[in-house]
N, C-alpha and C positions, 0 to 999 in steps of 0.2 A: 623327727619324720613320722607321720601318723599314716602308715599304709592303708588305713582305712578311709581316709579322705582322698586318695589317689583314684582319678577316674581313668588315667590313661598312663602309659609308659612307654618312652621311646629308647630306644637302644641304640648307640652309635658304636658298631662294632658287633652287629648283632649276631653273626654267625660263628663267632669264637665258642670253642667248646664250653668255657666257663660261663660265658654270657647267655648261651642259649639255653642252659637249665634254669637260668633266672627268668628269661623271656617266658617259658615254658611255665613255670611258677605263676607268671601274673595271668597268664591265660586261664590257668586253671582257677584263679581267684576271679575269673570273670571282668578283668581290666580290658581296656582297649589297648591292644600292644602292636608297636610297629617298630621301623628303624631302618638304618643303612648298614650295609658291608660292602667291601670292595668288591668282591667278585661272588656270583652265585655259585653255590655246592649243593650236592645230595641233600646236605642238612639245612642249608636255607629253604630247599625246596620244599623239605619235612615241615619246616616251621611255617611256611606259606599254607600248606595243606591245613595246619592245624589252627590257622586264623590269625597270622601275624601279617602285618602290612608292610612289606619289605620292598625297598628298591637299592640299585647297585651304582649310583652316581652320586658324588658329594655335590648336592645342590639343594639349597633351602627351598628353592621353588617347589621341591618334590614332597616335601614335609606335609603331609595330609592335616586337613583342617582340625581333625580331632587332636592333635598334639600342638595346638597353637594356643591353648589356653594355660597360661602360666599358673593360674591359681588351681587347677585340678591336675597338672602334667608332671611326673617325675621323669628326668632324664638321667639316663645311665650310660657311662662311657667305660671303656677298658683302657689301661695304661698304654696300650700298643697305639692308640689313637694320638696323633701329633695335635699340638696346642694350636698350630693355623688352619686345622680343619674347619671348613667353611660352616658347615652344619653346627659343630659345637660352638663356633664364634657366634652364629646366630643366636643359639639359647642364652649364651653367656651375656650377650649385650641386651637380650630381652628381659634379663633377671628372672630365668627359669631356676627352679630347683634342681641342681645337677650335683650328682654323686658317682663316686668311682662304683664299680661292681662290688668291691670289698666292703664298702660303707654299708651296701644294702644288705649284704650277708651279715656284717655286724649287727645291724638292726635286728634281723631274724634270730641271731644267737641268743640277744639279750632277752626275747621274748619267749625263748624255748629252753629245753634241756638239751644243749649243743654238745654234740660228739664231734671234734676236731682231728682230723689227721693230717700231721705235718711232717715233713722230712725231705731230703733232696731225691730220695728213690722210694718207690713202692707206695706212695701215698694213694695215687688213683686207685691200684689194685686193693689195698687195705681198704679204703673208704667204701669201694664198692661192694666188697666183701662182708664188711660190716653192716652195710644197709641191707644186704641180702639175708644177713643173718638175723638182724632185727625184724624184718618184713616177715620171716618164717617162724621165729622163736619169741615172738611177742605178740598179744592178742591185737594190741593196737599199732604195731609195726612202727613207721617212721617216715619222715620226710627225708630225702637226700638229694644234695646238690653235690654233682659229682663232675669230674674232669676227663670222662671218657664215656663212652657208650656201654652200658651193661649188656653183655649177652643174654641175661636172663630177661630183661625188661626192655630192650631195644631202644634205650633212652637213657639221658644223661640226669634225668630228674626221676625220683621215685617217690610216689605218693602213698600215703597211709590207707589201708582199707577203712578206717575210721579215725576221727580225731587223735592225733598222738601228741604228747608232750616233746617226744624226742625228734632231734634234726642232726642228721649226718652232714659234714661240710668238709670237703678237701681242702685243707689250709694252704694257701699258695704262698711262698716266700717272696715271689717275684715283687719287685716294687714295694716290698715290705706290707704287702696287702694284707697278710695273716696277723697284723698288729690292729685291726679294727675288730677283730673278734673276740668273743668273750665265752670260752668253753666252759661247760661244766666237767667235761673230761677230755683229755687231749693224749694223742701219741706222738712222739718224736721218733721217725724211724730211722733217719740217718742225718749227718750235718757235714758231709762231704763238700768241699767247696764248690759254690756254682754262683752263677749271677755276678761274676765280679766287675761287670760294668756297672752293676748298681752298688754293689757293697766295698768294692775297691781292694780289700785284703780278705783273706780265710777267717781272719780273726773278726772281723766285722760281720762277716755272715755267721758265724757262730753266736756272736752277741745278738744278733736280730732273734735266734731262736731263744736265748736267754730270757729276751724281754717278752717273746710269746708266750714263754712258760708263766711270766709273772701276772699274766692276763686270766689264768685259770681261777674260776670263782673260788673263795675261802669254802674250804671243807669240801673241794672237788677232787679229781684225780689226774695224777701224770704217769703215762706208761712210757718208759723211755728205753730205747735199744740200748742194750750192753755195749761198751767200746766207743760209744760217740765222744767226742771232746766237749760236749755240752755240761755245765754246772747250772742247773736249774736256778730260778729266783721264784721261789713259791709263796703264795700268800698263806696265812695261818690256816693251819688244819687240811691243806691239801695231802692228799696221800700219795707217795711216790713208789710206784712198783716198777722193776726192771724186767725186761724179757731179752730172749734170744734163742737160737736154735737148739742149744745144748746147754745153757745155764740161764740163770736169773730167777725172778719169781715165777714167771711163767715161761716153761720151755717145754721142748719135746723129749721124749724118751721113745726106744724100741723104734727107731724109724726103719721101715723097710721099703725100699725101691727096686722095682722091676715087675715085667710084663705090662710095662705102660702105667703103672700105678706106683702111688705114693702112699704109704700109711704110717701112722705114728701115734702115740697117746701124748695128750696133754696134760702137763702136770702144772697145778696151781696153788695157792695157799688154800688150805681147807676153809678158812673164812669167807673165801669166794667161790668155792667149788666144793660142795660136800664131798669129803672123801679124798679130796685133793688130786684127783685123777680122772680125766674121761679118755677112755681107751677106744682104740681103733677107728681114730679119725682118718677118713679116706678124703684126699684132696681131690677136688672136682676137675681142678687143672694142674695136673701133676708136674710142677716144676721146683726144683729144690728150693728156690728163692720164695716159693710160696709157702712153704714151712713158717718161717718168719712173718709172712704178711697174714698167715693164718692166726698164728698165736696171738699177734696184735689185736686182730679182729675178734676174735675169741674171748679173749681178756675184756675188751670192752663191752662185747654184749653180754658176759656172765656180770660184769659190775654193774650194767644197766638192768639186770634181773632176768635175763632171757633164761628159758629153760634148757638145761645142759642138753638132754636127748635131742631136743629140735634142733640145737645147735650142729650137733653131729650128723644130722640128716642134711641141715642146709651147706654144711661143708662139702658134702659129697655133690649136692646138686648144684653148685656154684659153676657157672659157665664163663667166666673171666670178663676180660672188657675188651672191646674192639682195640686192636693195634698194642695190646700188651700181651706179648707171647702169643699171638693169634694165629694158629695153624690154618692155613687155605688147603694146603695139601698135606696129609699125613698117611703114610703108609709104614710098612716095618722098615723098607728100604729108603724111601724118598721122603723129603719134605720141604715144603715152602711155606714161610714164617713171615709175618708182618711184626715188627715190634718198634714202638715209639721211642726206644732206647736213645738217649741223646747226650748222655752224660758218661765218661769213660769207665765208671763203675756199673753202669747200667749195661754198657756193650759188653763188657767182660761177664758179668752175670747171665747174659743171654747167651753168648758163645761157649760158657762153660755148661750152661744147662743142655744146649744141643750136643756139645761133646758127650755128655752122659747118656743122652737118650739116643744117639747115634755112633756108638763109639766104631772107630774103623772106617766111618763113610767121610768122603771128601765135602769139605764145609766151606761153603762161598759166603762172604760178607758183602753184602752191597749196601754201602753206606752214603748217606748225604748230610753232611755237617749241618748243624742248625746255630747259626749266628756267625759273624765275623768274629765277635769279641770272644766268644766261647772256643773256637777254633784257635785263635791267637794264644789264649790262656793255656789251653789243655791239649795241643796237637800232639806233643812227645806222649802225653798218657792215652790219647786216641790211638796212636799208633801201637803202642804196647797191648792194649786191649785187643785191637783188630788182628793183630798178630796171632792170637788164638786161632784164627781161620786157617785153613790151607790157601785159599785165594780171596783177594780182597779188590772190589770194585768200587772206586771212589768217584763221585759225581760231584758237580759244583756246590758251593755254599747255598744253603736256603736262607736269604737275609733277614726275612720276616720283618722287624721295625727298624732294623738298622741300615746305614750306608756301608758301601765298601771302605774297607780300611787298607791303606797302602800296604803291600807285601804279604798281604793275608789271603791264601787260597788253599784248596784241598791238597796242593802239591806239598804243604807243611807237613801233613800227615802221611802222604805217599813216600816222601823221602824217608821218614823214619820208621817205616815198617821192616820188620826183622829182616836180614839179609836171605836172599834166595826165595822168599814168599812171591807165588804168583800174584801179580798187580796189573791193574789198569787204571786209567784216570780218563773220564770221559764226560760228554754232556748228556743230559737228560735224553735228548732225541737219539742219540747213538746206543741207548741200553737195550733195546730189544734186537738190533742186528748184532750185538755184541753177545747177549745171551742166547741167540740162536745157535751161535757156533760154541759156545762155552759148556764145557762137561763139569758136571757136579752131581751131588747125591743129595745135598741139602743146601737151600738156599734162603740166606736170612736178609728180609729187606727192613734196614734198620735207619732211625731217625725220626726227628719230629717235624719234618718239613711236607713236603707235597707228593712225595713217591707214592704215597697210599693211593693217589688218583690212578697210579698204574698198575695197582695190584690185580684187577679183573686180566690185563694184557699178559702180566707177568705169568699169571695162573693158566691162561690158556696155552701160553707158549710151552711152559714147563710140562703141562698135560700131554702135550704133544711130543716134546723132547723125550719124556720119560715113559711114552706109550700107555698114558693112564686114561681111563674113560672120561670123556666130557661131562661137566655138570648138566644136570637136566635143565633146559630151557624154561 
């Protein structure tokens, strides 16, 4: 696939967070860009303002003329799109060049120095943090394709100030998408089992990461979090480094938490960091798990040649990712948090972090499970993690790409919460009346579904409940 020969690009599933950064990239390249998505959202509205020709009905008749020339049009689709999708079938029958999103990213990695971040947890924050570090600490910056909206750049696509050889990519394991990539350097943050609807067993899931490590270019780099079950398969000359919060080739020392801040020193091999230590790192988003994420991001930035002092400055100015431990209200006594956490370990990290930040305060977890299959496979682990809260509110499962599975509902989690915990089970439309009567100090809205669309309503309600000033209009 020669990107230079393409005049127009049509996206099926254009409003997905991973698809939309590619859409923005092709707009940046000056291509005619359009596509389909199931429903309009604030993100699709932004894409339309930026020049994308989008519609929201699966109807081949609505495909604009600019995308009907197969010799100059690339069609990109997401794995969440079913094979019987009418527009996808139209392009298949007409013989268009059709690629999954991951295939296009793979083409980009082969043409650039690709830094890819993979793992069950932390890959969005780590890749966004890495992109910010390179943008601030390298003269040429980088191009970054992210799985979330950067709070620093208000986009999931970060562009370089001038032509850059570096590309940062969030390497998604769903549907084995990351097997299309060819990294120069890669991080694996965790390999806790997920997507068992795709992989079947935890062992097969870990094996997919092993295959991913075999794709790192000869003489490249793998940075692996200590404690994972992964035994990498590396090509000749690939350097292997370990990292973790308090151990590994890259780790933290002198961690200090207090007053709403977290500081630590980064310890690294002297061959990578002169003197072997970068002191006084201040986390811009002071959450304990960001120590690990920050170590990984700083390690890859150093290996890419970024200036250590500018890395330190950039760590302090990192503002995080929307829906990743994203505070909407934060006072010394009250908090409303939106977090994309949708795996038991992610829920556990979020709730433990809130316990650390708000000791002694009543903590309520509002959780929307994501996928019937994930709920079926991990309902006991979800219940154990959510039981770290004082109160749990569960709403119905967000199905995403799945059809219902008999016997699988949020009640599987509800019934396994620890005895005595305050709990509620309700539909989305019942949440606002329930919260209007609910007493809490900290409310965490958790999950990868569509509850984020209600965050403005939750915020307005909690500001009234907690007698806090309204946001300026």
